[in-house]
C-alpha positions as CSV (number, residue, x, y, z in Angstrom):
1,M,42.3,19.9,-62.8
2,N,44.1,16.9,-64.3
3,K,43.9,18.5,-67.8
4,K,45.6,21.6,-66.3
5,Y,48.5,19.6,-65.0
6,L,48.8,17.7,-68.3
7,I,49.0,21.0,-70.2
8,I,51.6,22.4,-67.9
9,G,53.6,19.2,-68.3
10,I,53.5,19.4,-72.0
11,I,54.6,23.0,-72.0
12,S,57.5,22.2,-69.7
13,T,58.6,19.4,-72.0
14,L,58.5,21.7,-75.0
15,I,60.5,24.4,-73.2
16,I,63.2,21.7,-72.4
17,L,63.2,20.6,-76.0
18,V,63.5,24.1,-77.4
19,G,66.5,24.7,-75.0
20,V,68.4,21.7,-76.4
21,S,71.6,22.8,-78.3
22,I,72.9,21.2,-81.4
23,A,74.5,18.4,-79.3
24,Y,72.8,15.7,-81.3
25,F,71.0,16.2,-84.6
26,S,68.2,13.7,-84.4
27,A,65.2,15.9,-83.6
28,Q,63.5,15.5,-87.0
29,V,64.3,13.2,-89.8
30,S,62.8,13.4,-93.3
31,G,63.4,12.0,-96.8
32,D,64.1,8.6,-98.2
33,T,67.1,6.3,-97.8
34,K,69.0,8.2,-100.5
35,K,68.5,11.8,-99.2
36,V,68.0,12.4,-95.5
37,T,67.6,15.8,-93.9
38,I,68.2,16.0,-90.1
39,K,67.2,19.2,-88.3
40,S,67.8,20.5,-84.8
41,G,67.0,24.1,-84.1
42,S,68.4,26.2,-86.9
43,I,70.9,23.6,-88.0
44,Y,70.2,21.2,-90.9
45,V,72.4,18.2,-91.9
46,I,71.6,16.9,-95.4
47,F,72.9,13.5,-96.4
48,T,72.4,13.1,-100.1
49,D,73.1,9.4,-99.9
50,G,71.8,8.7,-96.4
51,E,73.8,8.8,-93.2
52,I,74.2,5.0,-92.9
53,I,77.3,3.2,-94.0
54,N,77.0,-0.6,-94.4
55,A,79.8,-2.4,-96.4
56,E,80.4,-6.1,-96.5
57,N,82.9,-8.3,-98.4
58,I,85.3,-5.5,-98.8
59,G,88.3,-6.3,-101.1
60,L,91.6,-4.7,-101.9
61,N,91.5,-1.1,-103.1
62,W,87.8,-0.8,-102.2
63,T,86.5,2.8,-102.2
64,Y,83.2,4.4,-101.2
65,K,82.1,8.0,-101.1
66,K,79.2,9.9,-99.5
67,E,78.2,13.5,-99.7
68,F,76.5,15.7,-97.1
69,S,76.0,19.3,-96.1
70,V,75.7,21.3,-92.9
71,E,73.4,24.4,-93.0
72,N,73.2,27.0,-90.3
73,Q,70.1,29.0,-90.8
74,S,70.6,31.2,-87.7
75,S,72.7,34.3,-87.5
76,K,75.0,32.8,-84.8
77,E,78.3,31.0,-85.2
78,F,78.4,27.3,-84.2
79,Y,81.1,24.7,-83.7
80,Y,80.6,21.1,-84.5
81,D,82.3,17.7,-84.9
82,I,81.8,15.0,-87.5
83,N,81.4,11.6,-85.8
84,L,81.1,8.0,-87.0
85,E,78.8,6.4,-84.5
86,E,77.6,2.8,-84.0
87,L,80.9,1.9,-85.6
88,L,81.6,-1.8,-86.4
89,N,85.0,-2.6,-87.9
90,T,85.8,-6.3,-87.9
91,F,89.1,-6.0,-89.9
92,E,92.0,-7.9,-88.4
93,T,94.7,-5.3,-89.4
94,H,94.7,-1.7,-88.5
95,G,95.5,1.3,-90.7
96,F,94.4,0.0,-94.1
97,L,90.7,0.9,-93.7
98,Q,90.9,4.7,-94.0
99,Y,88.8,7.8,-94.5
100,K,89.2,11.4,-95.8
101,I,86.9,14.4,-95.5
102,T,87.0,17.1,-98.1
103,S,85.1,20.3,-98.0
104,K,83.8,21.6,-101.3
105,D,83.6,25.2,-100.2
106,T,84.2,26.9,-96.8
107,G,84.3,23.9,-94.5
108,E,87.4,22.1,-93.2
109,S,89.3,19.5,-95.2
110,M,91.8,16.9,-94.1
111,E,95.3,16.9,-95.6
112,G,95.4,13.1,-96.0
113,Y,93.8,9.8,-95.1
114,E,93.4,8.6,-91.5
115,A,92.6,5.1,-90.1
116,I,89.2,3.9,-89.0
117,D,89.3,2.6,-85.4
118,Q,88.9,-1.1,-84.9
119,C,85.7,-2.0,-83.1
120,K,84.8,-5.7,-83.5
121,E,81.9,-5.7,-81.1
122,G,80.2,-2.6,-82.6
123,G,78.7,0.4,-80.9
124,C,81.9,2.5,-80.9
125,T,82.2,6.2,-81.7
126,Q,85.1,7.8,-83.6
127,T,85.4,11.6,-84.1
128,L,86.4,12.0,-87.8
129,L,86.9,15.8,-87.8
130,K,86.5,18.2,-84.8
131,S,86.0,21.8,-83.9
132,I,84.6,23.0,-87.3
133,T,83.3,26.5,-87.4
134,I,80.2,27.4,-89.4
135,A,79.1,31.0,-89.6
136,G,75.5,32.2,-89.5
137,K,73.5,31.9,-92.7
138,T,76.1,29.5,-94.2
139,T,76.1,26.1,-95.8
140,Q,79.2,23.8,-95.9
141,N,79.3,20.9,-98.3
142,Y,81.4,17.8,-97.8
143,E,82.5,14.6,-99.4
144,I,83.8,11.7,-97.3
145,E,85.7,8.9,-98.9
146,F,86.3,5.5,-97.3
147,R,88.9,3.2,-98.8
148,Y,90.8,-0.1,-98.0
149,I,94.3,0.1,-99.4
150,E,96.6,-2.8,-100.5
151,S,99.9,-3.4,-98.7
152,A,102.9,-5.0,-100.3
153,S,104.4,-5.9,-96.9
154,V,101.4,-7.1,-94.8
155,N,99.4,-10.3,-95.3
156,Q,95.8,-9.0,-95.6
157,S,94.1,-12.2,-96.4
158,G,92.5,-12.2,-92.9
159,D,90.7,-9.0,-93.8
160,M,88.9,-10.3,-96.9
161,G,85.1,-10.5,-96.4
162,K,85.1,-8.4,-93.2
163,K,82.4,-5.9,-92.4
164,F,82.4,-2.1,-91.8
165,S,79.4,-0.1,-90.8
166,G,78.3,2.9,-88.9
167,K,76.3,6.2,-89.0
168,L,77.6,9.7,-89.7
169,R,76.5,12.2,-87.0
170,I,77.1,15.9,-86.5
171,V,77.5,16.8,-82.8
172,E,78.1,20.0,-81.0
173,G,81.8,20.9,-80.7
174,K,83.8,23.7,-79.2
175,K,86.0,26.4,-80.6
176,K,89.5,25.0,-81.5
177,T,92.2,26.1,-79.1
178,L,96.0,26.5,-79.7
179,A,96.5,23.2,-78.0
180,D,94.1,21.6,-80.5
181,F,96.2,23.1,-83.3
182,F,99.4,21.6,-82.0
183,K,97.8,18.2,-81.3
184,D,96.5,18.1,-84.8
185,K,99.7,19.3,-86.5
186,Y,102.1,17.3,-84.3
187,P,100.3,14.1,-83.4
188,E,103.6,12.3,-82.9
189,A,105.0,14.9,-80.4
190,E,106.5,13.2,-77.3
191,E,107.5,14.3,-73.9
192,R,111.1,15.4,-73.5
193,T,112.8,13.3,-70.8
194,Y,116.5,14.2,-71.4
195,F,117.5,17.7,-70.6
196,I,121.2,17.6,-70.1
197,S,122.1,18.5,-73.7
198,V,120.8,21.4,-75.8
199,E,118.5,20.4,-78.6
200,E,120.1,22.2,-81.5
201,T,117.5,21.8,-84.1
202,G,114.5,22.5,-81.8
203,G,111.2,20.9,-81.9
204,V,107.6,20.7,-80.5
205,H,107.2,18.6,-77.3
206,K,104.4,18.0,-74.9
207,E,104.1,17.5,-71.2
208,S,101.6,15.5,-69.1
209,G,101.0,14.5,-65.5
210,A,102.3,16.8,-62.9
211,Y,103.1,19.5,-65.4
212,T,99.6,19.9,-66.6
213,E,96.5,21.7,-65.4
214,D,92.9,20.6,-65.5
215,I,91.5,23.3,-67.7
216,D,88.1,21.9,-68.6
217,G,87.2,20.4,-65.3
218,D,87.1,16.7,-66.4
219,G,89.5,15.6,-63.7
220,E,92.4,15.1,-66.0
221,G,95.3,17.5,-66.8
222,E,95.3,18.9,-70.4
223,E,98.5,18.3,-72.4
224,V,100.9,21.2,-72.6
225,Y,102.9,21.8,-75.8
226,Y,106.1,23.8,-75.9
227,W,109.0,24.6,-78.3
228,T,112.6,23.6,-77.5
229,G,115.8,24.8,-79.1
230,N,117.8,28.0,-79.5
231,V,115.3,30.6,-80.7
232,N,118.1,33.0,-81.7
233,D,119.3,30.5,-84.3
234,T,115.8,29.4,-85.4
235,P,114.6,31.1,-88.6
236,Y,111.5,33.3,-88.0
237,D,109.8,31.7,-91.0
238,M,110.2,28.2,-89.5
239,L,108.5,29.4,-86.3
240,M,105.6,30.9,-88.2
241,S,105.1,27.7,-90.1
242,I,104.2,25.8,-87.0
């Protein structure tokens, strides 16, 4: 009788595991420290130089690159984010330790470098690139470059000898929305607070607070983006460029 309950318990556990999505690719890990393959369901993530980043005594104009690929062996389309987890960044300044992700084929590439978040206690998570689409039976290859750039106007002596570490992770994402597009393209967009005069040149603004609606059910209103300006005087090509 006890064996029967044990077997049922094992089967139930397996059913739960099979039902897990690609939310966290840590089901199976194989390979040595240079090449690590992580599998969950029909998704493989292959780190050709391991997923761990551990850099100490970083100096001016330091650079470091890693390569990895994401393979979807199913026939279904998936969405995923590239995260840097267990992040430790002890640098005193912000903005000089940067990263850039470049796709070698059909993945998504960043236009420029972005800053690594400061996290002096460790254990933080930063989303490096989000809402990437991968079609079924497809492999996407990436290179991620980390660098510490020199500044002519800032004293960076306090950053010398600091530590930067973390682990690259692929987590389940969601399909990118139009709001995501505007947020990525216009990260500096601000709320418009002065409405008396007409904004002749036009521009992208965002609203928050009472003007938003809780779309995803997280208890917070999602940001709303809108265009201001005289659309009759705005060239069509300019609107299409946004």
